[in-house]
C-alpha positions in Angstrom: -108.1 165.4 -25.1 -109.9 161.9 -25.4 -112.9 162.1 -27.7 -116.0 162.1 -26.7 -117.9 160.6 -29.4 -116.9 158.2 -32.3 -114.9 160.0 -34.8 -114.9 157.7 -37.2 -117.9 157.4 -40.3 -120.9 156.6 -38.7 -123.2 155.9 -41.3 -122.5 153.7 -44.6 -122.6 154.0 -48.1 -125.5 152.4 -48.6 -126.0 150.3 -52.4 -128.3 151.2 -54.5 -130.8 149.5 -57.0 -131.4 150.4 -60.2 -134.1 152.2 -61.6 -135.4 149.9 -64.5 -135.6 147.4 -61.3 -137.4 149.6 -58.6 -140.9 147.7 -60.0 -139.5 144.4 -58.5 -141.6 142.9 -55.9 -138.4 141.5 -54.5 -135.1 143.7 -55.1 -136.0 146.7 -53.1 -136.3 144.7 -50.1 -133.5 143.0 -50.7 -131.5 146.2 -50.8 -132.8 147.9 -47.7 -132.3 144.2 -45.6 -128.6 143.9 -47.2 -128.4 148.3 -46.0 -129.9 147.7 -42.9 -127.4 144.5 -42.0 -124.2 146.7 -43.1 -125.1 149.3 -41.2 -125.8 147.1 -38.0 -122.2 145.5 -38.7 -121.0 149.2 -38.9 -122.6 150.3 -35.3 -120.8 147.1 -33.5 -117.7 147.9 -34.7 -117.6 151.8 -33.8 -119.5 150.5 -30.7 -117.4 147.9 -29.3 -114.0 150.3 -30.2 -111.8 147.2 -30.3 -108.7 149.3 -29.6 -109.9 149.9 -25.7 -109.6 146.8 -24.3 -110.5 147.7 -21.2 -113.9 147.0 -22.8 -113.7 143.6 -24.5 -113.5 140.2 -23.1 -113.0 136.4 -23.9 -112.1 135.1 -27.5 -112.5 138.9 -28.6 -110.1 140.5 -25.9 -107.7 137.6 -27.1 -108.2 138.6 -30.7 -107.8 142.4 -29.7 -104.5 141.8 -27.7 -102.9 139.4 -30.5 -103.7 141.0 -33.6 -103.7 144.5 -33.0 -100.9 144.6 -30.1 -99.2 141.8 -30.6 -99.3 140.4 -27.0 -100.7 136.5 -26.5 -102.9 136.0 -23.0 -99.8 135.3 -21.0 -99.4 131.5 -18.9 -98.8 132.2 -15.7 -96.6 129.3 -14.0 -95.0 128.3 -10.6 -92.3 125.9 -10.1 -91.1 124.1 -6.9 -88.4 121.8 -6.5 -89.7 119.0 -4.9 -86.5 116.9 -3.8 -83.2 116.5 -5.3 -81.5 112.7 -5.2 -77.6 112.6 -6.3 -74.5 110.3 -5.4 -71.8 112.0 -3.8 -68.3 110.9 -4.1 -69.4 108.4 -7.0 -67.2 110.1 -9.6 -63.5 110.7 -8.8 -61.7 113.6 -11.1 -58.2 115.2 -11.9 -56.4 118.0 -12.7 -56.3 119.2 -16.2 -53.1 118.6 -18.2 -52.0 121.7 -18.2 -52.8 122.0 -14.5 -51.9 118.8 -12.6 -54.2 118.2 -9.6 -51.7 115.8 -6.8 -55.1 115.2 -5.2 -58.2 113.3 -6.5 -61.1 115.0 -5.2 -65.0 113.5 -5.0 -67.5 115.0 -6.9 -71.3 114.3 -7.5 -71.7 111.5 -10.0 -75.4 112.2 -10.8 -77.8 113.9 -9.9 -81.8 114.2 -10.6 -83.5 117.2 -9.4 -87.5 116.7 -9.2 -89.2 119.9 -9.9 -93.6 120.0 -9.4 -95.0 123.3 -12.2 -98.6 125.0 -11.4 -100.7 126.5 -14.4 -102.6 129.4 -13.7 -105.6 130.7 -16.0 -105.4 134.0 -16.7 -108.2 136.1 -16.3 -109.3 138.8 -18.1 -108.8 141.4 -16.2 -104.9 140.1 -15.7 -104.8 140.2 -19.5 -105.9 143.6 -19.8 -103.5 144.5 -16.7 -100.1 143.3 -18.9 -101.3 145.0 -22.1 -101.6 148.3 -19.8 -98.1 147.7 -18.3 -96.7 147.5 -22.1 -98.2 149.9 -23.8 -98.9 152.5 -21.1 -97.3 155.9 -21.8 -98.0 158.6 -19.5 -94.4 157.6 -17.8 -92.1 158.4 -20.2 -89.2 156.0 -21.4 -87.0 156.7 -18.0 -86.4 154.1 -15.5 -86.6 155.2 -11.7 -87.9 154.5 -8.6 -90.8 156.4 -8.7 -91.6 155.4 -12.7 -91.3 151.3 -11.1 -93.8 151.9 -8.4 -96.4 153.8 -10.4 -96.2 150.8 -12.5 -97.0 148.3 -10.3 -99.4 150.6 -8.6 -101.4 150.9 -11.6 -101.3 147.1 -12.3 -102.1 146.5 -8.4 -105.3 149.0 -8.4 -106.3 149.4 -11.9 -109.5 148.2 -12.6 -109.6 146.1 -15.7 -106.5 147.6 -17.0 -107.3 150.8 -16.8 -105.2 153.6 -15.0 -105.3 154.2 -11.6 -103.0 156.7 -9.7 -101.8 157.9 -6.4 -100.2 160.7 -4.2 -97.7 158.3 -3.0 -97.2 154.3 -3.0 -96.0 153.7 0.8 -97.1 150.1 1.1 -94.7 149.6 -2.6 -91.4 149.3 -1.6 -88.3 148.9 -4.2 -84.4 148.5 -3.4 -81.2 147.5 -5.1 -78.9 145.1 -3.4 -75.4 144.3 -5.3 -74.6 141.3 -4.3 -72.7 138.2 -5.4 -75.1 137.9 -8.4 -73.6 139.2 -11.9 -76.6 141.6 -12.2 -77.7 143.8 -9.6 -80.8 142.9 -7.6 -84.4 144.7 -7.6 -85.6 143.5 -4.7 -89.8 144.5 -4.8 -91.7 144.5 -1.7 -95.6 144.7 -1.6 -97.3 145.1 1.6 -100.9 144.7 2.0 -101.4 143.1 -0.9 -104.1 142.8 -2.8 -105.1 139.4 -3.7 -105.2 137.6 -6.3 -103.7 140.1 -8.4 -100.3 140.8 -5.8 -99.6 136.9 -6.4 -100.1 137.4 -10.6 -98.0 140.3 -10.2 -95.1 138.5 -8.7 -95.4 135.2 -11.4 -95.4 138.0 -14.0 -92.1 139.7 -12.8 -90.6 136.3 -12.0 -91.8 134.4 -15.4 -90.2 137.6 -17.4 -94.2 138.5 -18.9 -93.7 142.5 -17.8 -91.6 144.6 -19.3 -88.6 145.5 -17.5 -85.2 146.8 -17.4 -83.0 143.6 -18.4 -79.7 145.0 -16.6 -81.7 144.3 -12.8 -82.4 140.8 -11.4 -85.9 141.0 -9.7 -87.4 140.1 -6.5 -91.1 140.1 -5.3 -91.9 139.6 -2.0 -95.8 140.0 -0.9 -97.1 140.7 2.5 -100.9 140.8 2.6 
């Protein structure tokens, strides 16, 4: 059961003035001001509740996310190949000395691939969703399709990184494909997607930002 109030110290151990100085004109006011300021700091720390990142924002969220949980604000990036240029049949190669090849074959001599990368700003809400994905323990640690679909739904529908649950998730499809790649491909399809959150989810999976079983390759399709 979650606590309903502050469970740590709510009042400071006040500073005090030695008896022989209590009739001084200035020192009692100084001690009172110091105690008041110290209590304000304690109240602020109790109210802000740093480990509960869902209520933080901006630099304070970054400080708590990296300092307490060890996760920096991620950088989302998409990359596209604009063009590929190369010379065909510019280089001839032979078989190795151990396995001679009677025919001389042609190969690509040089290839230049032009790519465009786009970096996206990471809003506080998306950063909180990433933290929740990493540290939410309510699903357990046994991988299954329902386990994965619950986490995807929580990322998509949870507000400010908070929990979200649904009795069923018909808009989220998870299938596996044993193709020609070394790793089995996990195909994730999100229908009736909530944008831009769904787009961030796709970038997070493709960029390795979210913690997922490493035995699979992942392919995400977003349908609005």
